[in-house]
Structures are given as C-alpha cells and as structure tokens.
C-alpha positions as CSV (number, residue, x, y, z in Angstrom):
1,M,51.1,20.1,87.8
2,G,52.3,19.3,84.2
3,S,50.8,21.4,81.2
4,Q,48.7,19.1,79.0
5,S,49.6,19.0,75.3
6,K,46.7,19.5,73.0
7,P,46.1,16.6,70.7
8,L,47.1,17.5,67.2
9,I,44.1,17.6,64.9
10,L,44.8,17.2,61.4
11,E,42.2,18.8,59.5
12,K,41.4,17.1,55.9
13,K,40.9,18.9,52.8
14,P,38.0,18.8,50.9
15,K,38.3,16.8,47.6
16,P,38.2,19.0,44.7
17,Q,34.7,18.2,43.0
18,A,34.7,16.7,39.4
19,V,34.2,19.3,36.7
20,V,31.4,18.1,34.9
21,K,31.7,18.6,31.1
22,D,29.0,19.7,29.0
23,W,29.1,17.5,26.0
24,I,26.4,18.9,24.7
25,S,26.8,22.3,24.4
26,E,30.5,21.4,22.7
27,L,28.6,19.4,20.2
28,P,28.4,21.2,16.8
29,D,25.2,23.1,15.6
30,A,24.2,21.1,12.8
31,V,24.4,17.9,15.1
32,L,22.2,19.6,18.0
33,C,20.0,20.3,14.9
34,H,19.4,16.9,13.9
35,I,18.9,15.9,17.1
36,L,16.2,18.5,17.7
37,S,14.6,17.4,14.5
38,F,13.4,14.1,16.0
39,L,11.3,15.8,18.7
40,P,8.1,17.1,18.9
41,T,8.1,20.7,18.1
42,K,6.8,21.6,21.3
43,L,9.1,19.7,23.2
44,A,12.2,21.2,20.5
45,V,11.0,24.2,21.1
46,R,11.7,24.8,25.0
47,T,15.3,24.6,24.2
48,S,15.4,27.8,22.8
49,I,15.4,29.3,26.3
50,L,18.6,27.8,27.5
51,S,20.5,30.5,25.9
52,T,21.1,32.6,22.6
53,R,22.7,29.9,20.6
54,W,20.2,27.4,21.4
55,K,17.2,30.1,20.3
56,N,19.2,30.6,17.2
57,I,19.3,27.1,16.7
58,W,15.9,26.6,17.0
59,W,14.5,29.2,15.0
60,A,16.7,29.0,12.2
61,S,18.2,25.5,11.6
62,V,15.7,23.1,12.6
63,L,13.9,21.8,9.6
64,N,11.4,19.4,10.7
65,Q,8.1,20.6,12.3
66,D,5.8,18.5,14.4
67,F,2.7,19.7,15.5
68,D,0.1,17.2,17.7
69,D,-3.0,18.6,19.5
70,E,-3.2,15.7,21.3
71,Y,-6.5,15.6,21.3
72,D,-8.9,14.1,24.0
73,P,-12.7,14.3,23.8
74,W,-13.1,14.3,27.5
75,I,-11.1,17.6,28.1
76,E,-12.3,20.7,27.5
77,R,-10.9,22.2,24.5
78,D,-9.1,25.6,24.5
79,D,-6.9,27.8,21.5
80,S,-3.9,27.0,23.1
81,F,-2.9,24.6,20.5
82,S,-3.7,26.9,17.6
83,M,-2.2,30.1,19.3
84,F,1.4,27.7,19.5
85,V,1.4,26.5,16.0
86,D,0.6,30.3,14.5
87,R,3.4,31.8,17.0
88,V,5.9,29.1,16.0
89,L,5.3,29.4,12.3
90,S,4.9,33.1,12.4
91,F,8.7,33.3,14.0
92,R,10.4,30.7,11.2
93,D,9.0,33.8,8.9
94,S,10.3,31.8,5.3
95,A,12.7,29.8,6.4
96,D,12.4,26.1,4.6
97,I,10.6,23.5,6.4
98,H,11.8,19.9,5.4
99,K,9.4,17.7,7.2
100,F,5.9,19.1,8.3
101,R,3.7,17.1,10.3
102,L,-0.1,18.4,11.6
103,C,-2.0,16.2,13.6
104,C,-5.3,17.8,15.1
105,S,-8.6,16.5,15.5
106,G,-10.0,19.3,18.1
107,V,-9.5,22.3,15.9
108,E,-12.9,23.2,14.6
109,D,-11.7,26.5,12.6
110,F,-10.5,24.7,9.3
111,S,-9.7,28.1,8.1
112,R,-6.7,28.1,10.7
113,I,-5.5,24.6,9.4
114,D,-5.7,26.2,5.5
115,G,-3.3,28.8,6.5
116,W,-0.9,26.5,8.8
117,I,-1.0,23.9,5.1
118,R,-0.2,27.2,2.7
119,T,2.5,28.4,5.3
120,A,4.3,25.0,5.1
121,I,4.0,24.7,1.2
122,D,5.5,28.2,0.9
123,C,8.5,27.1,3.0
124,N,9.1,24.4,0.5
125,A,8.2,21.5,2.8
126,V,9.4,18.2,1.4
127,E,7.7,15.6,3.5
128,F,4.1,16.2,4.6
129,D,2.4,14.2,7.1
130,L,-1.5,15.6,7.4
131,R,-4.4,14.1,9.9
132,V,-7.1,15.9,10.3
133,H,-10.5,14.5,11.8
134,S,-13.8,16.3,12.4
135,E,-16.2,15.3,15.0
136,S,-18.9,16.6,12.7
137,D,-20.1,14.2,9.9
138,Y,-20.9,17.7,7.7
139,Q,-18.0,19.3,7.9
140,I,-15.9,18.7,4.8
141,F,-12.5,20.4,4.4
142,E,-10.8,21.3,1.1
143,L,-6.8,21.0,0.6
144,P,-5.7,24.3,-1.0
145,E,-4.8,24.7,-4.8
146,S,-1.1,25.8,-3.9
147,F,-1.0,22.5,-2.3
148,F,-1.5,20.2,-5.1
149,M,0.5,22.9,-7.2
150,S,3.7,22.4,-4.8
151,K,7.1,21.7,-6.9
152,T,8.9,20.3,-3.7
153,L,6.6,18.2,-2.1
154,V,7.9,14.5,-2.4
155,V,6.3,12.3,0.3
156,L,2.8,12.7,1.5
157,K,0.6,11.2,4.2
158,L,-2.7,11.9,4.1
159,N,-5.1,10.5,7.1
160,S,-8.5,12.5,7.4
161,D,-12.1,11.4,7.7
162,C,-13.3,15.3,6.2
163,L,-11.1,15.9,3.5
164,R,-11.9,16.3,-0.2
165,Y,-9.4,15.9,-2.8
166,V,-10.2,18.1,-5.5
167,P,-6.8,18.8,-7.6
168,P,-6.3,21.5,-10.7
169,K,-6.8,19.5,-14.1
170,S,-3.3,19.9,-14.5
171,G,0.4,20.6,-13.4
172,C,-0.1,18.8,-9.9
173,F,2.2,17.4,-7.9
174,P,5.1,17.6,-10.2
175,S,7.8,15.8,-7.3
176,L,5.6,13.7,-5.5
177,K,6.8,10.3,-5.2
178,F,5.6,8.6,-2.3
179,L,1.9,8.7,-1.4
180,H,0.3,7.1,1.4
181,V,-3.5,7.6,1.7
182,T,-5.8,6.6,4.8
183,V,-9.4,6.6,3.8
184,D,-12.6,6.6,5.7
185,Y,-15.4,6.1,3.4
186,P,-14.4,7.9,0.7
187,D,-16.0,9.4,-2.4
188,D,-14.4,7.2,-5.2
189,E,-14.2,10.0,-7.9
190,S,-12.5,12.2,-5.6
191,M,-9.9,9.3,-5.2
192,E,-9.7,8.5,-8.6
193,K,-8.6,12.0,-10.0
194,F,-6.2,12.5,-7.0
195,F,-4.4,9.0,-7.6
196,S,-4.5,9.8,-11.1
197,C,-2.7,13.6,-11.2
198,C,0.7,12.2,-9.9
199,P,3.0,12.3,-13.0
200,V,6.0,10.9,-11.3
201,L,4.4,8.8,-8.4
202,E,6.4,6.1,-7.5
203,D,5.1,4.4,-4.4
204,L,1.2,4.5,-3.4
205,T,-0.5,3.0,-0.3
206,I,-4.0,3.1,0.3
207,D,-5.5,1.9,3.7
208,G,-8.7,2.3,5.7
209,V,-12.5,1.3,5.4
210,V,-13.9,1.4,2.1
211,G,-18.2,0.9,3.2
212,H,-19.4,2.0,-0.4
213,D,-19.7,0.3,-3.9
214,A,-16.6,2.3,-4.9
215,D,-14.9,2.3,-8.5
216,V,-11.7,3.6,-8.4
217,Y,-9.4,3.9,-11.7
218,I,-5.3,3.9,-10.6
219,S,-3.4,5.0,-13.6
220,A,0.5,6.3,-12.4
221,P,2.9,5.9,-15.3
222,E,5.7,5.6,-13.3
223,L,4.5,3.6,-10.2
224,K,6.8,0.6,-8.9
225,T,5.1,0.1,-5.6
226,L,1.1,-0.3,-4.8
227,R,-0.2,-1.2,-1.5
228,L,-3.9,-1.8,-0.4
229,S,-5.3,-2.7,2.7
230,L,-8.7,-2.3,3.1
231,R,-11.7,-2.8,5.2
232,G,-15.7,-3.0,4.6
233,E,-18.4,-4.0,6.3
234,D,-19.6,-7.6,5.1
235,C,-22.8,-6.4,3.8
236,S,-21.5,-3.5,1.6
237,P,-21.7,-3.5,-2.0
238,Q,-18.5,-5.1,-4.0
239,N,-15.6,-2.6,-5.0
240,S,-13.5,-2.3,-8.2
241,F,-10.2,-1.0,-8.6
242,S,-8.9,-0.7,-12.0
243,I,-4.8,-0.5,-11.8
244,N,-3.4,0.9,-14.9
245,A,0.9,0.9,-14.2
246,P,2.8,-0.4,-16.6
247,K,6.1,-0.1,-14.5
248,L,4.7,-1.5,-11.7
249,E,6.9,-4.2,-9.6
250,K,5.4,-4.7,-6.4
251,L,1.7,-5.5,-5.7
252,D,0.4,-5.8,-2.0
253,V,-3.1,-6.5,-1.3
254,R,-4.9,-7.2,2.3
255,E,-8.3,-7.5,2.4
256,G,-11.2,-9.0,4.4
257,R,-13.9,-8.8,1.5
258,L,-12.5,-9.1,-1.8
259,S,-12.6,-6.2,-4.2
260,N,-13.0,-6.7,-8.1
261,Y,-9.5,-5.9,-9.2
262,I,-8.7,-5.3,-13.1
263,V,-4.8,-5.1,-13.3
264,K,-3.5,-4.0,-16.7
265,N,0.0,-3.5,-17.9
266,A,1.5,-5.9,-15.5
267,K,4.3,-7.2,-17.3
268,S,6.9,-5.6,-15.2
269,L,5.1,-7.0,-11.9
270,V,8.0,-8.9,-10.1
271,K,6.6,-9.7,-6.4
272,A,2.7,-10.0,-5.2
273,I,1.5,-10.1,-1.6
274,V,-2.1,-11.6,-1.5
275,N,-3.8,-11.7,2.0
276,L,-7.3,-12.1,2.3
277,Y,-7.4,-12.3,6.2
278,S,-11.0,-12.5,6.9
279,H,-12.4,-16.4,7.8
280,D,-15.6,-15.5,6.2
281,S,-14.2,-14.2,2.7
282,C,-15.7,-17.6,1.5
283,L,-19.0,-16.2,1.8
284,Q,-18.9,-14.1,-0.8
285,L,-21.0,-15.8,-3.6
286,D,-18.5,-14.6,-6.6
287,F,-15.2,-15.3,-4.4
288,S,-14.1,-17.7,-6.7
289,K,-14.6,-15.6,-9.5
290,L,-12.7,-12.3,-8.0
291,S,-9.9,-14.7,-7.0
292,S,-9.3,-16.1,-10.2
293,A,-9.4,-12.4,-11.8
294,L,-6.8,-11.1,-9.2
295,L,-4.6,-13.9,-9.4
296,A,-4.6,-14.0,-13.1
297,G,-3.7,-10.3,-13.2
298,I,-0.5,-11.0,-11.4
299,S,0.3,-14.3,-12.7
300,N,3.5,-12.9,-14.1
301,V,5.3,-12.5,-11.0
302,K,8.4,-14.2,-9.8
303,Y,7.6,-13.9,-6.3
304,L,4.5,-14.6,-4.8
305,S,2.9,-14.7,-0.8
306,L,-0.3,-16.3,-1.0
307,S,-2.7,-16.2,2.3
308,A,-6.6,-17.0,2.1
309,H,-9.2,-19.1,3.3
310,S,-11.1,-21.4,1.3
311,L,-9.2,-20.4,-2.1
312,K,-10.8,-22.8,-4.5
313,A,-7.8,-24.9,-6.7
314,C,-9.5,-23.9,-10.1
315,S,-9.0,-20.0,-9.2
316,V,-5.0,-20.7,-10.0
317,P,-3.4,-19.9,-13.3
318,A,-0.2,-20.7,-14.7
319,F,2.4,-19.0,-13.0
320,D,5.4,-19.7,-15.8
321,N,7.6,-17.2,-14.2
322,L,7.4,-18.0,-10.5
323,S,10.7,-19.1,-8.6
324,E,9.6,-18.2,-5.0
325,L,6.1,-18.9,-3.2
326,K,5.1,-18.3,0.3
327,L,1.8,-20.4,1.3
328,V,0.0,-19.8,4.7
329,L,-1.9,-22.9,5.3
330,H,-5.3,-22.4,7.4
331,N,-6.6,-25.3,9.1
332,C,-9.5,-24.8,6.9
333,Y,-7.1,-25.1,4.1
334,D,-7.3,-27.3,1.1
335,W,-4.0,-29.8,0.4
336,E,-5.4,-29.4,-3.1
337,L,-4.6,-25.5,-3.6
338,L,-0.4,-26.5,-2.9
339,T,-0.6,-29.2,-5.2
340,E,-2.2,-27.0,-7.8
341,L,0.2,-24.5,-7.2
342,L,3.3,-26.7,-7.7
343,K,1.7,-28.2,-10.8
344,R,0.9,-24.8,-12.1
345,S,4.7,-23.3,-11.2
346,P,7.1,-25.1,-13.4
347,N,10.2,-23.1,-12.6
348,L,9.7,-22.8,-8.6
349,E,12.8,-22.8,-6.7
350,Y,12.0,-21.8,-3.3
351,L,9.0,-22.9,-1.5
352,V,7.8,-21.7,2.3
353,L,4.8,-23.3,3.9
354,E,3.4,-21.4,7.1
355,H,0.6,-23.0,9.0
356,N,-2.0,-20.8,10.9
357,E,-4.6,-21.4,13.1
358,C,-7.8,-20.1,12.2
359,Q,-10.5,-19.4,14.6
360,G,-14.1,-20.0,14.4
361,A,-16.1,-21.6,11.9
362,C,-16.6,-20.8,8.1
363,T,-19.8,-21.7,6.1
364,I,-19.3,-23.5,2.9
365,Y,-21.7,-23.3,0.4
366,S,-22.5,-23.8,-3.5
367,E,-22.0,-20.5,-5.2
368,D,-25.4,-21.3,-7.1
369,E,-27.0,-21.7,-4.2
370,E,-28.2,-19.6,-1.0
371,Y,-26.5,-20.2,2.6
372,S,-28.0,-20.1,5.8
373,E,-26.3,-18.6,9.0
374,D,-27.1,-21.9,10.7
375,E,-24.6,-23.8,8.2
376,E,-21.9,-23.6,10.0
377,Y,-19.0,-26.5,9.9
378,S,-16.1,-26.5,12.1
379,A,-12.7,-26.8,10.2
380,E,-12.3,-30.3,11.4
381,Y,-15.1,-31.4,9.0
382,F,-13.4,-29.4,6.1
383,N,-11.9,-31.6,3.0
384,H,-8.5,-31.1,3.7
385,E,-7.0,-34.2,3.5
386,W,-3.9,-34.9,1.8
387,N,-3.8,-36.3,-1.8
388,T,-0.9,-37.5,-3.6
389,P,-1.1,-36.2,-7.2
390,E,-1.2,-38.1,-10.0
391,T,1.7,-36.9,-12.1
392,V,5.1,-35.1,-10.7
393,P,4.9,-31.7,-11.0
394,V,7.9,-30.4,-13.2
395,C,9.3,-27.9,-10.5
396,L,9.9,-30.9,-7.9
397,S,11.8,-32.8,-10.5
398,A,13.9,-30.0,-12.0
399,H,14.0,-26.7,-10.3
400,L,12.7,-26.9,-6.6
401,K,15.8,-26.4,-4.4
402,S,14.7,-25.2,-1.1
403,I,11.5,-25.7,1.3
404,T,11.1,-24.5,4.4
405,I,8.0,-25.5,6.7
406,S,6.6,-23.4,9.9
407,G,4.2,-24.2,12.5
408,F,4.5,-28.0,11.5
409,K,2.6,-30.5,14.2
410,G,3.1,-33.8,12.7
411,D,-0.1,-35.1,11.7
412,S,-0.8,-37.3,9.1
413,D,-1.7,-35.2,6.6
414,E,1.6,-32.9,6.9
415,M,3.7,-36.1,7.0
416,E,2.2,-37.6,4.0
417,A,2.8,-34.1,2.3
418,A,6.6,-34.0,3.7
419,K,7.2,-37.2,2.6
420,Y,6.1,-36.5,-0.9
421,L,8.2,-33.4,-1.4
422,L,11.2,-35.0,0.0
423,E,10.7,-38.1,-2.5
424,K,10.0,-36.7,-5.5
425,G,12.1,-33.5,-4.8
426,K,15.3,-34.4,-7.3
427,V,17.2,-31.3,-7.0
428,L,16.3,-30.4,-3.2
429,N,19.5,-29.4,-1.4
430,K,18.0,-28.1,1.9
431,V,14.4,-28.8,3.8
432,T,14.0,-26.7,7.2
433,I,11.1,-27.7,9.5
434,Y,10.1,-25.6,12.4
435,A,7.8,-27.4,14.6
436,G,4.6,-26.0,16.0
437,D,2.3,-27.2,18.6
438,L,3.4,-31.2,17.8
439,L,0.7,-33.8,18.6
440,C,3.8,-36.4,19.1
441,R,7.1,-37.2,20.7
442,R,9.8,-34.8,19.0
443,E,12.0,-37.7,18.9
444,E,8.9,-39.6,17.0
445,L,9.3,-37.1,14.3
446,D,12.9,-37.0,13.9
447,K,12.9,-40.8,13.2
448,E,9.8,-41.0,10.9
449,L,11.6,-38.3,9.2
450,E,15.2,-40.0,8.8
451,L,13.3,-43.2,7.3
452,I,11.6,-41.2,4.3
453,Q,13.7,-42.2,1.2
454,R,14.9,-38.7,-0.6
455,G,14.9,-38.0,-3.9
456,S,17.8,-35.9,-3.9
457,R,21.6,-37.2,-2.6
458,T,22.0,-33.9,-1.3
459,C,19.1,-32.8,0.2
460,R,19.6,-31.8,4.2
461,V,16.9,-31.8,6.8
462,E,16.8,-29.7,9.7
463,F,14.0,-29.7,12.4
464,F,13.8,-27.2,14.9
C-alpha cells in the first residue's frame, strides 16, 4: 500500500497593517493652540490629560477662556461650575487672556463673579463677553472699578438683568472701541453714564427690553456705528434717545413702538436703516410726529432702508444726498409714500422695492381722536391704490439707473407702478423683478411687461 502524500498547505502571511499617522500631534503648538481657542473651556481643558505637551499647550498658550454654566432651573444646582472656574483661573496664574466669556445664571454668589472678572482684567483681557442673570428681582451686581479702568479692553459685550453700571468719573475704557449691551428694564441714568464714558468708542449696539419712560443721552465723539434694537410694552411710556455723535456714519433703528429720537451733528451720517416692525405702531397718537423727527434727523444720508407700517407721506423730509433707497412695501402701505420719496430724493440712482405681507389687522384713526379696539379694518380696505403723480420726479428723469422689485404679484396697482417707473425712467439701465405669489400666469405678465413703452432705450427688464 503506497504512502499517501500530505497536501501542501500554503500559509498566508498576514498583511502588514497600515500605520495610522498622528497628523494632529505633528501640528505646531501655535496651530493646536489656535484650534483649542474655538472650544468651550470645559472641553479644551480635557486635552491636558493626553500628554505633557498638551498640558503645556493648554495651560500656557490658550488665550481664550469660555465658561458657560448651562444653567437649567429644573436641575438641582451644585458648586461644581464655580469650583471649575476657580481652578482654571488659578492654574493660569498671570498668563494673558485675549478673549474672556462668562455666561452664568445659576451662580448666586456675586462675590465669586466679581473675582473672576477682576482676574480676567488683571490678565489683560482684550475681548470680554459677560452674561449674568439672577433669579431674584432684588439682587444687583455692581461691576468692579478695575473693569471700567481696563487699558486693554477693546471689545465688550454685556447681557444682564441685574447689572448696575456705575463708572468712575474719569479714566474709563481708554481703549474700548466695540460695545454691545443687552438691557432688561434698565435704569436710564446709569445707562447714560455708561454710554458717555467711552472716549474712543466706534461701534455701539443697544438691544433688549425697555419698558419705562427712559430718557437716554448718548454722547460719543468717535462713534461711527450705532444700532438700537428695542422692545417694550405697547402701553409703556414713550422713551427718548438723544444722540450726539459728530462722526456717526451708520444708524440702525429697529423698534416696535417708536421712541423720540433727537439726532444731533449728523453731518457725517451716510447710511440709515429704519425698521418699525410692529403692525400696530400706527396706534401711537404721536407716531407721525415721532417718525417725522427721526427721518429729519437722518435726512443727510446717501443710503436709506425704510420699513414701517402706515407711515404718512407728509413725514418725509428732503433727502437731497440720497442715492440708494430700499423701501419695504407692506400690504397696508400707501403707495403715496413711494411717490413722495421719489419726489423728495432728486439724486436717487438705485431703488429697491420689497413687498412684505403683514398679518392681522391694524386700527386706523385720527391722531386727534381716541381709538376703539373694535375699529379694526382688514388691510384690503386701506387706501393703498396707485395714483400717478402730477409731476415727474427729478430722479426719474435724470438719475435713476436701477430698480429691483421683489415679491411682485402682478396686481393692478403693482402693474401701474411698474409701468410708470419704466415709462418715466429716462436713464434706466436695468429693472429686475422677482415674482412672489403671482395672481395670474407668468406668461401673461411677461407679455404685459414687454408691451410697456420704456423711457430709456438701454433699459433691460429681467423677470425671475
């Protein structure tokens, strides 16, 4: 019996495993530091356990500190957040901080917050974002004097319902250029002192809730941009803002209930945005007077964006320098406002009309009469029909080059307005129309627009 040969078995050699290269660790310290600066501190600090190198990067090189207690009123609070902030700041010793952000609503011990702020200021913080809120209506937190005297602070954001602004009489914020304050029923006297103690301030934003009869004076010799975005109760007394900023270039006002604005020394003003977003702003008995005062104070601008419900044409001053106008047309708007603006803006070159549907009803009444809550009229009953002006505005015959219309439906008033602008625009180069919810077929509108005789031979009409 012959011997049987064993089958030859070829053993497969294991494939060499690909070596995974640690690209992160090969990055320079400066790049790793930059990456960590975008993370909240509680996440960035965890990298310090990876190695001695990462520990050194975190403690010695990361310039941004971002603390957020992520407060939840339904969860029982403890002292862990405060202990964490204490530990991180103590380990940093006196290392510089570029950006310091502190957001806390669950810390009742204001002395601790005071200490954190002082530490950040001592570490030469350049950007400061402080958001402190209290559950108690009686707790008041007064910022330390060293905060106001900081020589390195350039950017400051404050959002609090319990802060009191009591700056020293002199030497405040010598380097502060950008200030954003979110207010919550503030004390107007402390606000006034605060906004007027920044000698090199260039950019100021004030937003939040103003519910009292505030009388705020803003005086800033270097201010270039001012934004006011305020809310208040419909029944709250009228607020007043007096603005003295000779270098002001841009003013942005967004309000539901219009305040009294006194704009002084506005010769440098170039751009203004006015958005009176409340549908019921016309309920103010003095709305016409207040809107006239505001528009008169900004009449020197070259660019104007205007959105308001029931603003009367008689409120429009002369805009002799205006070259660009954006007008939001609400469905409760009177077309007379557009024709008045064209008439009062002889040098207008660019016009944008934006149609915006407004919801609900608005009460219309004489400013000399009391109004009743029952006197509500649907927008369809408002007098917003197009009426052809008796004379052609100078801007249409000599300067207007471009018109953009958005939200175009194609109703009879819109078609009449478009026809008028195309026929009387002697130097028009381009008219761009963006359709909204069309009331007829697109092909019919295209044909109707093509049949309009144009005042300018070079005018192109584009319909999207």
